[in-house]
Backbone bond lengths (Angstrom), bond angles and torsions (degrees), N, CA, C in turn:
res aa  C-N    CA-C-N  psi(-1)  N-CA   C-N-CA  omega(-1)  CA-C   N-CA-C  phi
1 M - - - 1.474 - - 1.514 109.28 -
2 N 1.324 117.68 147.35 1.449 122.96 175.00 1.521 110.11 -52.93
3 K 1.334 115.76 126.81 1.465 118.56 -176.11 1.522 111.64 -62.72
4 N 1.360 117.02 -29.58 1.463 119.15 177.98 1.514 111.93 -68.31
5 V 1.365 116.66 -35.36 1.457 120.05 177.78 1.521 109.59 -66.80
6 T 1.339 115.66 -45.22 1.459 119.16 177.16 1.511 110.57 -58.81
7 R 1.347 115.23 -39.42 1.457 120.25 -179.50 1.523 110.84 -62.33
8 M 1.355 116.45 -44.06 1.458 120.12 -178.11 1.513 111.18 -64.61
9 V 1.342 117.34 -40.83 1.454 120.07 177.28 1.522 110.21 -60.98
10 C 1.331 115.33 -40.41 1.470 119.39 178.19 1.518 110.94 -63.37
11 L 1.352 116.36 -40.17 1.455 119.97 -179.56 1.520 111.34 -63.43
12 V 1.322 116.44 -43.42 1.461 119.99 179.91 1.518 110.42 -62.99
13 A 1.331 117.24 -43.88 1.459 120.73 179.02 1.524 110.88 -61.97
14 L 1.339 115.59 -39.59 1.451 120.18 -179.79 1.524 111.12 -66.33
15 A 1.333 115.72 -43.75 1.460 119.42 -179.77 1.516 111.60 -64.37
16 M 1.313 116.67 -41.92 1.448 120.22 -179.79 1.525 110.45 -62.47
17 G 1.327 114.76 -38.26 1.450 117.76 178.64 1.513 112.38 -68.71
18 G 1.388 115.04 -35.72 1.450 118.60 -178.75 1.512 112.69 -72.13
19 V 1.320 117.10 -37.13 1.460 120.25 -177.98 1.529 111.22 -85.70
20 F 1.339 115.83 -31.93 1.461 121.62 -179.73 1.525 108.26 -121.29
21 P 1.318 119.05 88.31 1.461 123.55 -171.51 1.515 114.27 -53.97
22 T 1.321 119.85 -30.22 1.462 120.22 -177.67 1.523 111.20 -63.47
23 L 1.353 116.76 -29.77 1.461 119.33 179.49 1.514 111.15 -72.49
24 A 1.343 117.30 -27.10 1.452 120.55 -177.59 1.525 111.53 -66.09
25 A 1.302 117.24 -23.10 1.459 120.95 -177.44 1.516 112.99 -79.75
26 Q 1.327 118.08 -12.20 1.449 120.32 -179.20 1.517 109.70 -70.58
27 P 1.345 118.07 131.29 1.465 120.81 -176.22 1.528 112.38 -78.85
28 E 1.322 115.99 147.48 1.463 124.19 170.80 1.531 113.86 43.58
29 P 1.346 118.49 65.20 1.467 119.04 -179.85 1.526 112.94 -69.49
30 L 1.334 117.58 -24.20 1.463 121.28 -178.77 1.526 109.88 -128.45
31 V 1.303 116.11 129.51 1.459 121.39 178.77 1.520 108.54 -131.56
32 L 1.338 117.63 127.78 1.451 121.74 177.35 1.521 109.22 -72.18
33 E 1.327 116.99 118.90 1.452 121.58 -178.46 1.519 112.93 -98.17
34 A 1.348 117.30 -36.26 1.459 118.75 -176.40 1.518 110.03 -164.45
35 K 1.306 115.59 160.99 1.453 123.52 172.14 1.525 107.44 -123.28
36 I 1.343 116.36 131.03 1.462 121.14 -176.68 1.522 108.74 -120.10
37 S 1.309 116.76 123.51 1.457 121.40 -179.87 1.524 110.40 -74.82
38 L 1.346 115.99 137.93 1.458 121.79 175.76 1.523 111.45 -96.00
39 G 1.318 117.38 6.51 1.460 120.36 179.68 1.515 111.40 82.02
40 E 1.335 115.40 -153.69 1.459 121.34 -176.95 1.523 110.23 -82.31
41 V 1.312 116.36 84.23 1.463 121.87 -179.31 1.518 108.97 -110.55
42 R 1.321 116.30 123.95 1.463 121.53 178.98 1.526 109.81 -97.62
43 G 1.316 116.01 145.17 1.454 120.64 176.89 1.518 112.37 77.11
44 R 1.328 115.12 -176.86 1.459 119.83 -174.42 1.523 111.63 -83.84
45 I 1.327 115.29 160.35 1.455 120.71 173.50 1.525 108.97 -106.95
46 D 1.330 115.67 163.92 1.460 119.46 -173.35 1.528 110.22 -124.01
47 H 1.315 118.93 -120.04 1.454 121.67 -171.40 1.524 112.97 -78.82
48 L 1.343 115.04 163.71 1.457 123.60 -178.87 1.523 110.44 -126.51
49 A 1.327 116.50 156.30 1.467 122.18 172.73 1.518 108.10 -146.34
50 I 1.330 116.12 160.65 1.461 119.37 -176.20 1.529 111.67 -133.54
51 D 1.313 114.69 139.95 1.463 124.02 170.76 1.528 104.91 -104.61
52 V 1.322 116.62 97.31 1.467 121.42 -171.64 1.524 111.35 -64.32
53 A 1.324 117.82 -43.85 1.459 120.88 -175.86 1.523 111.81 -60.47
54 R 1.319 116.83 -40.76 1.467 120.61 -178.98 1.525 112.34 -94.25
55 Q 1.329 117.22 -3.11 1.463 123.16 -179.67 1.535 110.88 56.46
56 R 1.335 114.65 49.56 1.457 120.77 178.82 1.527 109.41 -117.89
57 L 1.313 114.78 139.51 1.459 122.18 175.96 1.519 108.50 -110.70
58 F 1.348 116.27 132.67 1.457 121.74 177.68 1.536 108.33 -105.96
59 V 1.313 116.56 129.08 1.459 122.36 -175.04 1.521 109.61 -120.33
60 A 1.328 117.18 118.84 1.465 121.23 176.76 1.520 108.86 -77.43
61 E 1.334 116.51 108.20 1.461 122.17 -178.70 1.524 108.16 -95.23
62 L 1.325 114.69 77.01 1.459 122.45 -169.91 1.522 112.32 -53.75
63 G 1.316 116.95 -51.17 1.457 120.72 -177.06 1.509 113.92 -68.70
64 N 1.315 117.64 -17.98 1.450 122.96 -176.90 1.534 112.24 -100.55
65 G 1.341 116.62 -8.43 1.462 120.67 -178.10 1.506 113.60 66.10
66 S 1.330 116.89 36.88 1.464 120.77 -174.56 1.519 110.99 -148.39
67 V 1.342 115.38 168.55 1.466 122.30 173.49 1.519 107.50 -124.72
68 G 1.333 116.66 121.29 1.449 121.38 177.85 1.516 110.78 -85.40
69 V 1.335 116.07 142.02 1.464 121.90 178.56 1.525 107.42 -117.63
70 V 1.333 116.10 115.50 1.465 122.27 -173.12 1.519 110.82 -110.61
71 D 1.315 116.03 133.80 1.466 122.21 172.19 1.526 107.65 -86.91
72 L 1.333 116.60 106.30 1.449 120.91 -175.89 1.528 112.60 -71.64
73 K 1.317 117.11 -30.18 1.457 120.37 -178.99 1.519 110.89 -68.27
74 R 1.324 116.89 -44.31 1.457 121.13 -179.44 1.523 112.74 -91.42
75 G 1.324 116.82 -14.45 1.454 120.20 179.08 1.511 113.55 70.91
76 V 1.353 117.02 39.72 1.460 120.42 -178.01 1.527 110.18 -135.58
77 L 1.321 115.67 159.39 1.456 121.96 173.53 1.519 108.29 -80.09
78 L 1.343 117.51 122.41 1.454 121.66 -179.86 1.522 111.72 -81.02
79 R 1.324 116.24 -48.63 1.452 121.04 -177.76 1.517 109.64 -167.67
80 T 1.310 115.79 171.89 1.461 122.28 177.38 1.526 108.58 -128.62
81 I 1.339 116.14 127.28 1.462 121.54 176.39 1.522 107.73 -92.60
82 T 1.330 117.84 122.37 1.454 121.90 -175.97 1.527 111.40 -109.98
83 G 1.331 114.70 179.59 1.464 120.34 174.90 1.509 115.17 100.33
84 F 1.314 118.22 5.43 1.466 121.58 177.47 1.525 109.89 -91.25
85 R 1.321 115.59 162.27 1.466 120.31 173.16 1.527 110.30 -94.62
86 E 1.334 117.55 -53.53 1.471 121.89 177.54 1.525 108.73 -145.06
87 P 1.327 118.73 75.78 1.471 119.68 179.08 1.525 110.42 -64.34
88 Q 1.322 115.95 127.25 1.466 120.08 -177.23 1.529 110.98 -121.93
89 G 1.329 117.72 -75.41 1.459 120.13 -179.36 1.515 111.52 -82.00
90 V 1.331 116.86 139.17 1.461 122.05 174.09 1.527 108.37 -134.08
91 G 1.341 115.96 144.51 1.454 119.71 178.90 1.518 110.18 -155.64
92 Y 1.323 115.82 135.25 1.463 120.25 177.75 1.516 108.32 -103.35
93 E 1.351 116.45 124.01 1.464 122.17 -178.77 1.522 107.66 -103.52
94 E 1.340 115.70 105.22 1.460 120.24 -168.85 1.529 113.79 -71.62
95 A 1.321 119.04 -30.64 1.459 120.67 -177.04 1.528 112.09 -62.57
96 T 1.324 117.05 -36.82 1.464 121.23 179.14 1.525 112.35 -107.21
97 D 1.325 116.80 -0.46 1.468 122.94 178.22 1.528 110.95 56.98
98 I 1.345 114.83 52.31 1.461 120.63 -178.15 1.530 109.75 -128.13
99 L 1.328 115.41 135.59 1.460 121.80 172.80 1.520 108.71 -95.17
100 Y 1.338 116.66 129.15 1.463 122.69 177.52 1.528 108.99 -107.79
101 V 1.336 116.80 134.67 1.461 121.88 178.00 1.522 108.71 -130.29
102 A 1.330 116.68 120.89 1.464 122.09 177.90 1.528 108.53 -91.58
103 D 1.334 116.23 124.77 1.461 122.09 -177.86 1.519 109.07 -106.13
104 G 1.324 116.13 108.03 1.451 120.44 -179.12 1.514 113.46 -68.45
105 G 1.341 116.72 -19.66 1.454 119.85 -177.43 1.510 114.03 -72.97
106 D 1.333 117.04 -34.88 1.468 119.13 -179.30 1.525 113.52 -124.25
107 G 1.328 117.28 4.48 1.463 120.48 175.29 1.507 114.95 74.13
108 T 1.331 117.57 19.32 1.457 120.24 -179.41 1.526 111.45 -103.93
109 V 1.329 114.42 162.26 1.463 121.88 167.93 1.523 106.01 -119.53
110 R 1.329 116.98 118.70 1.458 121.51 -177.88 1.526 109.78 -103.34
111 L 1.327 115.24 141.96 1.463 122.51 -176.08 1.526 109.84 -113.06
112 F 1.367 114.75 144.61 1.459 121.24 179.24 1.527 109.65 -137.62
113 H 1.327 116.30 139.08 1.459 120.59 175.83 1.531 109.15 -65.41
114 G 1.341 116.45 134.67 1.448 120.17 -176.64 1.516 114.50 -64.37
115 A 1.330 117.58 -36.76 1.464 120.72 -173.63 1.515 112.69 -65.34
116 D 1.342 116.34 -48.63 1.462 119.81 -175.04 1.528 113.52 -120.27
117 L 1.348 116.40 -2.22 1.464 123.51 179.38 1.527 112.74 60.50
118 K 1.341 116.07 30.40 1.452 120.66 172.74 1.531 109.25 -81.74
119 P 1.347 118.32 150.84 1.465 121.03 -178.75 1.526 112.36 -55.57
120 A 1.367 115.07 139.78 1.463 120.58 -178.25 1.526 112.13 -127.39
121 G 1.333 116.41 9.97 1.458 118.93 178.89 1.512 111.84 135.34
122 Q 1.340 114.78 177.50 1.458 121.03 -177.87 1.518 110.16 -156.08
123 L 1.351 116.16 141.33 1.457 122.05 175.12 1.518 108.20 -122.49
124 T 1.329 116.23 142.46 1.459 121.19 175.67 1.519 108.71 -105.22
125 L 1.347 116.36 119.14 1.460 121.09 -178.64 1.515 111.82 -102.74
126 G 1.310 117.60 -58.53 1.457 122.45 -175.60 1.507 109.11 161.73
127 D 1.327 116.59 -176.42 1.460 121.36 -176.60 1.527 112.31 -57.79
128 D 1.330 115.18 146.28 1.457 123.49 169.54 1.528 113.68 56.09
129 A 1.337 117.10 51.30 1.468 120.12 171.64 1.519 107.91 -61.79
130 D 1.310 117.76 125.86 1.459 120.47 -165.42 1.525 111.88 -129.28
131 N 1.313 116.77 -114.26 1.464 121.46 -174.23 1.526 110.88 -65.12
132 L 1.333 116.19 149.50 1.467 121.63 -173.13 1.520 109.31 -144.28
133 R 1.338 116.00 140.12 1.468 121.01 178.32 1.533 108.82 -134.73
134 T 1.320 116.00 135.80 1.467 120.43 175.41 1.525 109.20 -98.90
135 D 1.323 115.52 147.25 1.463 122.80 178.44 1.525 106.88 -135.81
136 S 1.338 115.87 80.10 1.472 120.85 -174.90 1.518 112.68 -61.64
137 A 1.328 117.11 -34.28 1.464 120.60 -177.46 1.523 111.74 -62.11
138 R 1.326 115.93 -28.58 1.467 119.56 -176.65 1.528 111.79 -117.38
139 H 1.312 116.08 13.42 1.466 122.58 171.61 1.527 112.59 58.02
140 R 1.320 115.50 51.61 1.454 118.68 -179.58 1.527 111.38 -151.98
141 V 1.315 114.19 160.00 1.461 123.35 175.06 1.518 107.10 -130.39
142 L 1.329 116.81 135.37 1.456 121.80 179.91 1.527 108.89 -111.03
143 V 1.337 115.85 137.65 1.464 121.51 -178.92 1.518 109.48 -134.16
144 G 1.330 116.57 130.48 1.456 121.52 173.28 1.520 109.48 -91.70
145 Y 1.338 117.62 139.70 1.456 118.88 -177.46 1.526 110.97 -162.28
146 S 1.317 115.42 175.03 1.453 125.44 171.85 1.538 111.57 59.62
147 S 1.318 115.46 -163.50 1.456 121.04 -178.86 1.517 112.38 -80.65
148 G 1.340 116.25 6.36 1.456 119.58 175.85 1.503 114.12 154.49
149 A 1.337 116.83 78.42 1.457 119.60 178.81 1.519 110.74 -159.33
150 L 1.322 114.06 151.29 1.462 122.52 175.37 1.529 106.46 -125.41
151 A 1.329 116.36 119.90 1.459 121.25 -179.53 1.517 110.17 -99.44
152 V 1.333 116.09 141.50 1.456 121.99 175.47 1.529 107.02 -113.84
153 I 1.346 116.26 120.41 1.460 122.56 -178.33 1.524 109.03 -107.47
154 D 1.323 116.24 129.66 1.462 121.21 175.26 1.529 108.22 -79.97
155 T 1.343 117.30 125.49 1.460 120.09 -175.20 1.530 113.19 -76.09
156 G 1.336 117.34 -15.61 1.453 120.23 176.85 1.516 112.07 -77.83
157 S 1.332 115.93 -53.27 1.465 120.87 179.84 1.517 112.29 -83.92
158 R 1.349 115.60 -20.08 1.474 123.04 -176.63 1.523 111.14 61.15
159 H 1.339 115.24 36.92 1.453 122.27 176.78 1.525 109.87 -122.34
160 E 1.311 115.96 153.23 1.460 121.28 173.51 1.523 108.76 -71.71
161 V 1.335 116.90 126.85 1.458 120.54 -177.84 1.526 112.71 -111.56
162 T 1.317 117.87 -21.20 1.459 121.21 -179.73 1.522 109.13 -144.35
163 R 1.329 115.51 142.15 1.458 121.73 175.26 1.522 107.96 -130.51
164 I 1.334 116.32 116.52 1.463 121.56 -174.91 1.524 109.82 -109.22
165 P 1.325 118.19 120.46 1.472 120.47 -178.62 1.523 112.47 -73.71
166 L 1.319 115.06 147.05 1.461 123.21 174.71 1.523 108.31 -129.41
167 K 1.336 116.59 170.17 1.460 119.95 -174.66 1.523 113.19 -77.40
168 A 1.337 117.76 -21.10 1.461 121.93 179.80 1.526 107.93 -162.51
169 H 1.321 116.63 -178.09 1.467 120.68 -176.54 1.526 111.14 -60.97
170 P 1.342 117.76 129.52 1.461 120.51 178.87 1.523 111.77 -82.84
171 E 1.306 115.59 141.46 1.459 121.24 173.40 1.537 107.08 -104.52
172 A 1.334 118.50 -130.72 1.463 119.78 -177.78 1.525 110.87 -62.87
173 F 1.357 115.20 144.49 1.462 119.72 174.13 1.521 108.53 -147.24
174 Q 1.336 115.58 158.33 1.463 122.13 -178.07 1.525 109.94 -140.35
175 L 1.344 115.60 145.33 1.462 121.65 175.03 1.518 109.71 -92.81
176 D 1.334 115.72 147.04 1.453 118.59 173.45 1.527 109.74 -76.38
177 H 1.326 116.35 170.16 1.463 121.68 -174.58 1.529 111.79 -61.41
178 A 1.327 116.99 -34.32 1.462 121.08 -178.15 1.520 112.30 -77.31
179 G 1.338 117.20 -13.88 1.447 120.54 179.64 1.511 114.54 78.11
180 R 1.311 117.41 14.53 1.470 120.16 -178.66 1.513 112.04 -99.16
181 L 1.329 117.16 -42.25 1.455 120.98 -176.46 1.521 111.55 -104.20
182 V 1.332 115.52 142.88 1.457 122.31 174.32 1.526 107.61 -121.44
183 Y 1.323 115.43 130.63 1.463 121.82 177.21 1.516 107.06 -102.07
184 V 1.345 116.81 124.35 1.463 121.32 -169.99 1.523 110.62 -126.31
185 N 1.332 116.35 126.33 1.452 120.28 171.25 1.523 109.32 -77.36
186 V 1.336 116.41 123.05 1.463 122.17 178.10 1.532 107.24 -126.16
187 P 1.336 116.80 78.26 1.470 119.74 -170.61 1.522 114.79 -61.72
188 D 1.343 118.63 -36.30 1.463 119.23 -178.86 1.525 112.61 -69.85
189 A 1.327 116.62 -17.71 1.466 120.83 174.68 1.529 110.90 -98.71
190 H 1.330 116.57 1.75 1.465 122.53 179.16 1.525 111.74 56.66
191 E 1.335 115.38 45.15 1.453 117.61 -178.17 1.519 112.49 -151.11
192 I 1.326 114.22 163.80 1.456 123.29 164.93 1.522 104.89 -107.95
193 A 1.319 116.70 114.84 1.464 121.10 -178.04 1.519 110.13 -89.51
194 V 1.322 116.75 142.09 1.464 122.87 174.19 1.519 107.45 -112.12
195 V 1.340 115.98 119.19 1.459 122.09 -175.94 1.523 109.78 -111.92
196 D 1.314 116.42 132.59 1.461 122.49 175.74 1.524 107.46 -97.45
197 L 1.342 117.01 111.69 1.458 120.74 -177.54 1.523 112.55 -69.19
198 T 1.328 117.37 -28.14 1.463 120.47 178.17 1.525 110.87 -67.69
199 L 1.322 115.97 -41.49 1.460 121.16 178.93 1.523 112.05 -82.96
200 G 1.321 116.60 -21.68 1.452 120.72 -179.41 1.506 114.55 73.09
201 R 1.348 116.94 33.76 1.460 119.65 -179.47 1.533 111.13 -159.11
202 Q 1.331 114.82 165.07 1.456 120.88 175.88 1.520 109.21 -74.11
203 V 1.340 115.58 134.21 1.461 119.55 -176.86 1.524 113.10 -117.15
204 A 1.340 117.65 -10.63 1.459 119.14 179.66 1.521 109.50 -156.36
205 S 1.332 115.12 158.43 1.452 121.80 177.74 1.514 108.89 -137.27
206 W 1.328 116.31 121.48 1.460 120.93 175.40 1.521 107.86 -100.37
207 T 1.330 116.35 127.22 1.465 120.88 -177.59 1.527 109.39 -126.48
208 P 1.329 116.66 80.04 1.457 119.99 -177.99 1.527 111.94 -63.10
209 S 1.309 116.76 132.99 1.458 122.40 -176.68 1.529 110.92 -76.93
210 G 1.327 115.59 135.38 1.458 120.70 173.45 1.515 115.14 79.38
211 M 1.346 119.07 7.36 1.460 121.72 178.84 1.527 109.05 -132.42
212 D 1.329 115.82 127.73 1.455 121.28 -178.09 1.521 110.95 -133.61
213 A 1.336 115.30 172.60 1.472 123.32 178.72 1.526 110.37 60.30
214 N 1.329 115.82 60.60 1.464 122.31 179.92 1.523 109.74 -87.86
215 F 1.329 115.90 118.90 1.461 120.67 -176.78 1.529 112.59 -120.48
216 P 1.330 121.84 -72.40 1.480 120.09 -179.34 1.529 111.81 -69.76
217 M 1.343 114.15 151.91 1.465 120.75 178.87 1.525 109.81 -150.55
218 A 1.337 115.91 145.69 1.459 122.18 172.42 1.517 107.99 -145.46
219 I 1.343 116.43 158.65 1.466 121.34 178.20 1.518 109.50 -118.33
220 D 1.324 116.18 133.76 1.460 122.76 171.25 1.525 106.33 -103.25
221 E 1.336 115.63 92.23 1.463 120.50 -175.40 1.521 112.44 -63.96
222 A 1.321 117.36 -36.02 1.463 120.63 -176.78 1.521 111.61 -60.40
223 R 1.321 116.45 -37.31 1.474 120.57 -177.42 1.523 112.11 -106.67
224 R 1.345 116.89 3.31 1.463 122.24 178.65 1.528 110.71 57.77
225 R 1.335 114.68 53.77 1.452 121.59 -179.36 1.526 110.23 -124.86
226 V 1.334 116.41 147.08 1.459 122.51 171.90 1.524 107.32 -114.89
227 L 1.332 116.21 124.00 1.455 122.26 -177.47 1.522 108.91 -104.05
228 V 1.331 116.62 125.10 1.457 121.67 -176.11 1.523 109.81 -131.11
229 A 1.340 115.73 130.26 1.463 120.51 177.04 1.523 109.55 -97.75
230 F 1.322 115.81 129.68 1.460 123.69 178.08 1.530 109.06 -109.00
231 R 1.319 116.05 150.48 1.466 120.76 178.21 1.520 112.46 -96.13
232 Q 1.347 116.92 -24.25 1.463 120.43 -174.97 1.522 110.88 -130.11
233 P 1.312 118.33 100.05 1.469 126.91 -11.78 1.525 109.65 -74.51
234 A 1.338 116.41 170.56 1.467 121.34 -177.98 1.523 109.10 -68.99
235 T 1.335 115.26 98.26 1.463 122.02 -171.42 1.519 109.88 -141.52
236 L 1.321 116.05 144.62 1.460 120.75 170.25 1.517 107.90 -108.91
237 G 1.340 115.56 118.25 1.455 120.52 -179.93 1.513 111.29 -101.31
238 V 1.328 116.32 142.94 1.465 122.89 178.14 1.527 107.35 -114.74
239 F 1.354 116.13 118.33 1.455 121.47 -173.62 1.523 111.02 -115.52
240 D 1.332 115.61 145.63 1.456 120.86 173.16 1.524 108.65 -67.46
241 Q 1.324 117.34 128.94 1.455 121.34 -173.79 1.521 112.91 -68.33
242 E 1.317 117.45 -23.63 1.468 120.63 -178.79 1.525 112.21 -88.49
243 S 1.315 116.05 -49.22 1.464 120.03 -172.67 1.517 114.33 -97.53
244 G 1.337 117.10 -21.18 1.449 120.34 -174.77 1.511 113.94 81.68
245 A 1.327 117.48 5.95 1.461 121.02 179.60 1.522 110.28 -67.33
246 L 1.328 116.28 138.84 1.459 121.41 176.50 1.526 108.75 -76.61
247 L 1.326 116.53 116.28 1.455 122.42 -177.31 1.513 113.52 -92.14
248 G 1.317 116.62 -23.29 1.454 120.37 -179.29 1.508 109.95 178.78
249 S 1.326 115.59 165.89 1.467 120.29 178.77 1.509 108.93 -153.03
250 V 1.327 115.48 160.05 1.448 121.01 179.02 1.520 108.04 -147.60
251 A 1.337 117.00 142.78 1.459 121.30 178.52 1.530 109.52 -72.01
252 V 1.321 116.37 139.49 1.462 121.16 -178.80 1.536 108.84 -135.76
253 C 1.327 114.96 178.95 1.459 119.70 177.87 1.525 109.65 -70.79
254 G 1.338 116.42 157.90 1.451 121.17 -175.23 1.508 114.59 -80.96
255 D 1.334 115.37 170.87 1.455 124.91 173.21 1.525 113.39 59.30
256 A 1.323 116.91 41.29 1.459 119.66 173.43 1.517 107.93 -65.57
257 G 1.342 117.01 127.68 1.447 117.62 -170.40 1.508 116.67 -136.87
258 V 1.293 120.03 10.86 1.466 120.85 179.19 1.507 108.51 -129.59
259 G 1.322 115.84 138.36 1.438 117.47 179.25 1.509 112.33 -147.26
């Protein structure tokens, strides 16, 4: 597994234990089960996505210009999809059985049929197409890109239907359970942006003092918390999902880079 992904899972577990002491008492929350080789991959890898039904993991091999397809059940590399410039965001949309890959090198989002991974289309968004989230329940895919925008793609028509401006390039972002609000890390603007998809605009800005370079993010829906990892200083902050108030923080390892 990507060491950055393992790192982020560790950070979330650590933060939950620090803010909610009862969780800290649980033994062995993370256990290494296996290591799977991706073959001859040059450079760093980026985001991951999963096809649960087929037990396949998709790995954006940014530095290699490819996407690795891993069989999780057998623990082997199935194949490698090539031809990208800088594959970054990946997402599998189960309702339409389509894999989406955001290519930061040419600003496109490329689509592949889930069954055989043959090309299924392409959309051009803009520079630096990056993080990507699928929302099968509401038939849409969200992509962060450019110097400050969030695109909403309809999975039926496979066209961009909404473009929401942001103050700078978005990094990791997460949707709330209701599918209305999106929490977006915008490190160059020194903020966590809250976007209302119904209104089609940003409705709030969280600007935590003394913490910068916010990249990974996760949501704890049960406790209504947003977990954000910062690089400067290396800190994991726990925020109230409604108000944006900082509820707690814990020091973590540096260069957290996956969200």
